[in-house]
C-alpha positions in Angstrom: 0.1 0.0 -0.1 2.9 2.4 0.7 4.4 1.7 -2.5 1.0 2.6 -4.3 1.1 5.8 -2.5 4.5 6.6 -3.2 4.1 5.7 -7.0 1.0 7.9 -7.2 2.7 10.8 -5.5 5.7 10.5 -7.8 3.4 10.4 -10.9 1.6 13.6 -9.7 4.9 15.2 -9.1 6.1 14.4 -12.3 2.9 15.6 -14.0 3.1 19.0 -12.3 6.7 19.4 -13.2 5.8 18.6 -16.6 3.1 21.0 -16.6 5.1 23.9 -15.0 8.0 23.4 -17.7 5.3 23.4 -20.4 3.8 26.8 -18.9 7.0 28.4 -18.7 8.1 27.3 -22.4 4.9 28.7 -23.8 5.0 31.9 -26.0 1.9 33.4 -24.3 3.5 33.4 -20.8 5.9 36.6 -20.1 7.4 35.4 -16.9 10.7 34.9 -18.0 10.7 37.1 -21.3 10.3 40.4 -19.3 13.3 39.9 -17.1 15.1 39.3 -20.3 14.0 42.2 -22.0 14.8 44.1 -19.0 18.3 42.8 -19.1 18.5 43.4 -22.7 17.4 47.0 -22.2 19.7 47.7 -19.2 22.7 46.2 -21.2 21.8 48.4 -24.2 21.5 51.5 -22.1 24.8 50.6 -20.3 26.4 50.3 -23.6 25.2 53.7 -24.6 26.3 55.3 -21.6 29.8 53.8 -22.0 30.0 55.0 -25.6 28.8 58.5 -24.8 30.7 58.9 -21.8 34.2 57.5 -22.9 35.9 60.8 -23.1 34.8 61.6 -19.5 37.8 60.1 -17.9 40.3 61.8 -20.3 41.9 64.9 -18.5 43.9 67.6 -20.5 44.8 69.7 -17.5 46.9 67.4 -15.9 50.2 68.5 -17.5 52.7 69.7 -15.1 53.8 72.4 -17.6 50.8 74.6 -17.0 51.5 78.3 -17.5 49.8 81.0 -15.8 49.4 83.4 -18.6 48.0 86.2 -16.6 51.2 86.5 -14.9 53.2 86.4 -18.2 50.9 88.5 -20.1 53.3 91.6 -20.0 56.2 89.6 -20.9 54.5 88.1 -24.0 53.3 91.2 -25.1 56.7 93.1 -24.8 58.4 90.1 -26.8 55.7 90.1 -29.4 56.0 94.0 -29.7 59.8 93.8 -29.9 59.7 91.1 -32.6 57.3 93.1 -34.7 59.4 96.4 -34.2 62.8 94.5 -35.2 61.0 92.7 -38.1 59.8 96.2 -39.5 63.3 97.6 -39.3 65.0 94.4 -40.6 62.9 94.5 -43.7 63.7 98.1 -44.5 67.3 97.7 -43.9 67.3 94.6 -46.2 65.5 96.6 -49.1 68.1 99.5 -48.6 71.1 97.3 -49.0 69.8 95.3 -51.9 68.7 98.8 -53.9 71.3 101.2 -52.8 70.8 103.6 -55.7 68.7 106.7 -55.7 67.0 105.6 -58.6 66.0 102.3 -57.3 65.1 103.4 -53.8 64.5 107.1 -52.9 66.2 107.7 -49.6 63.4 110.3 -48.6 61.1 107.2 -48.2 62.7 106.2 -44.9 60.9 109.5 -43.3 57.7 107.2 -42.8 59.8 104.6 -40.7 61.3 107.3 -38.6 57.8 109.0 -37.9 56.4 105.6 -37.1 59.3 105.0 -34.7 58.7 108.4 -32.9 54.9 107.5 -32.7 55.7 104.2 -31.3 57.5 105.8 -28.5 54.9 108.7 -28.0 52.1 106.3 -27.6 53.8 104.1 -25.1 55.3 106.9 -23.0 52.1 107.6 -21.3 50.2 105.0 -19.3 46.7 104.1 -19.5 46.2 105.4 -15.9 47.4 108.8 -16.7 44.9 109.0 -19.7 42.2 107.8 -17.3 43.1 110.1 -14.7 43.6 107.5 -12.2 47.0 107.3 -11.8 48.9 108.1 -8.6 50.6 111.1 -10.0 49.4 113.3 -12.9 53.0 113.7 -14.2 54.2 117.0 -15.7 51.6 117.1 -18.1 48.1 116.2 -16.3 45.5 114.2 -17.9 44.6 116.6 -20.6 48.3 116.9 -21.5 48.5 112.9 -21.6 45.4 112.7 -23.7 46.8 115.2 -26.3 50.3 113.5 -26.4 48.6 110.0 -27.0 46.3 111.6 -29.6 49.3 113.1 -31.5 51.2 109.8 -31.3 48.3 108.0 -32.8 48.0 110.7 -35.5 51.7 110.1 -36.4 51.3 106.5 -36.3 48.1 106.5 -38.9 49.8 109.1 -40.9 53.0 107.0 -41.4 51.0 103.9 -42.3 48.8 106.0 -44.9 52.1 107.5 -46.4 53.8 104.1 -46.6 50.7 102.8 -48.6 50.7 106.1 -50.8 54.5 105.4 -51.5 53.9 101.6 -52.3 51.1 102.4 -54.8 52.3 105.6 -56.1 55.9 105.1 -56.3 56.3 101.7 -57.2 53.0 100.0 -58.6 51.6 103.0 -60.5 54.7 104.2 -62.2 56.0 105.0 -65.7 59.3 103.0 -65.0 58.2 99.6 -65.8 61.7 98.2 -64.9 61.5 99.7 -61.3 61.4 96.8 -58.7 58.3 96.9 -56.4 60.1 95.4 -53.4 61.3 98.5 -51.9 57.7 99.9 -51.8 56.7 96.6 -50.1 59.5 97.1 -47.6 58.3 100.5 -46.8 54.8 99.5 -46.3 55.5 96.3 -44.2 58.0 98.3 -42.0 55.4 101.0 -41.0 52.8 98.0 -40.5 55.0 96.1 -38.4 56.0 99.1 -36.3 52.2 100.2 -36.0 51.0 96.9 -34.8 54.0 96.4 -32.5 53.0 99.8 -30.9 49.4 98.7 -30.3 50.4 95.4 -28.8 52.9 97.0 -26.6 50.3 99.6 -25.5 47.2 97.5 -25.2 48.7 94.0 -24.8 50.0 94.8 -21.3 48.3 95.2 -18.2 49.2 97.9 -15.5 47.8 95.8 -12.7 50.9 93.8 -12.5 52.8 96.9 -12.0 51.5 97.2 -8.4 
């Protein structure tokens, strides 16, 4: 009798197991499919996150050669202005050596470079604080005198630059002498242009806050 009971219980257990297995494997049951879909979605979103944020761990500012450009501003501006000023005079000296004759390169054309150099010195002879009137001392001219001095300096700078352009086109480009080289006119123009921009860099590229 015990054997019959055990046999019936085993058959019932086997039948229940088969039914549960069939129930889980049917297409209409979403018991196991839903977790799998969630896993796929989570895996896909994790993949997207890893692809979209793979540059987040890259750091470009960890280099030990970081330079504080704020403290080096005056130095960089001074060097840049000096290079521009030197380049302008180097170009005109080269043209004067290559064309030493008066017929090739009139010596009066050097006047523009001299005036541009004087303007360079005049513009940078007064500080921005004196022009604004907030400096510790007004100097020998005062605020109005500093502004007039700076205005005259800019007039000379722009005048020399415009005159160099007139020399380039009037004396070398549009001329009756077809065999005349245009390089001296280009040299005069670039000399004044480099000196002009060098003066602007030296004037406005520096900051007076670092002088304190």
